[in-house]
Each structure stands twice: as structure tokens, then as C-alpha cells.
C-alpha positions as CSV (number, residue, x, y, z in Angstrom):
1,X,124.1,105.1,98.5
2,X,121.4,102.6,99.7
3,X,117.9,103.3,98.4
4,X,114.9,101.7,100.1
5,X,111.2,101.8,99.4
6,X,110.6,103.9,102.5
7,X,107.7,106.2,101.4
8,X,104.0,105.2,101.1
9,X,102.5,106.5,97.8
10,X,99.1,106.1,96.1
11,X,97.5,106.8,92.7
12,X,95.1,109.7,92.7
13,X,91.6,109.4,91.3
14,X,90.7,112.1,88.8
15,X,92.6,114.9,87.2
16,X,95.0,112.7,85.2
17,X,97.5,110.2,86.4
18,X,99.2,111.2,89.6
19,X,101.2,109.1,92.1
20,X,102.2,110.7,95.4
21,X,101.9,110.9,99.1
22,X,98.5,111.2,100.8
23,X,99.3,114.8,101.7
24,X,100.3,115.7,98.1
25,X,97.2,114.1,96.6
26,X,94.9,115.9,99.1
27,X,96.6,119.2,98.5
28,X,95.7,118.9,94.8
29,X,92.1,118.3,95.8
30,X,92.1,114.8,94.5
31,X,91.1,111.5,96.1
32,X,93.2,108.5,96.9
33,X,92.7,105.2,95.2
34,X,92.9,103.0,98.3
35,X,93.7,99.9,96.4
36,X,96.8,101.5,94.8
37,X,99.1,101.6,97.9
38,X,102.7,101.2,97.0
39,X,106.1,102.2,98.3
40,X,109.0,104.1,96.6
41,X,112.2,105.7,97.6
42,X,111.8,109.2,99.2
43,X,114.4,110.4,96.7
44,X,111.9,109.9,93.9
45,X,109.5,112.6,95.3
46,X,109.4,116.1,94.0
47,X,109.0,119.1,96.2
48,X,105.3,118.8,96.2
49,X,105.2,115.1,97.2
50,X,104.6,113.5,93.9
51,X,106.6,110.7,92.3
52,X,108.8,111.7,89.4
53,X,107.4,109.7,86.5
54,X,110.7,109.6,84.6
55,X,112.3,107.9,87.6
56,X,109.5,105.4,87.8
57,X,109.9,104.5,84.1
58,X,113.6,104.4,84.2
59,X,114.1,102.3,87.4
60,X,112.3,99.5,89.0
61,X,111.5,100.0,92.7
62,X,114.2,98.4,94.8
63,X,113.0,95.8,97.2
64,X,113.2,96.8,100.9
65,X,116.0,95.2,102.8
66,X,114.9,92.2,105.0
67,X,117.9,92.3,107.3
């Protein structure tokens, strides 16, 4: 299975360390750190739109294909 960094994610400001989609961060009532834009595989997101921290620690983000 090919995995690409296809999902835009950000760190949230306040309320602990969260990394997720814009929608997930706003749903938690948090603000987005605009300087923290990153991309990760959509398979790393949980049902609420946040990145699974264990997957982030275990694997490095694959580089998007340039084909």
C-alpha cells in the first residue's frame, strides 16, 4: 500500500499538545498555530481528525511522490 502525505495538519494552541486537521482543532475549541502547517498520511488520523501520536513517534512522514 502506498502512503502519501495527503492531509494538511496543524498544531493546536492551548489545551495540551494536539496535532490535527483544521476542523478537528476548531471542534475542540482550540486555535491553530498558523506556522505549524504540515502534511501527514490520512491513515494516521483518528475518527475525530487528530493525528495518532504513536504513529508520529514510530514512523517518519513519507515524502510525497514527485512523479
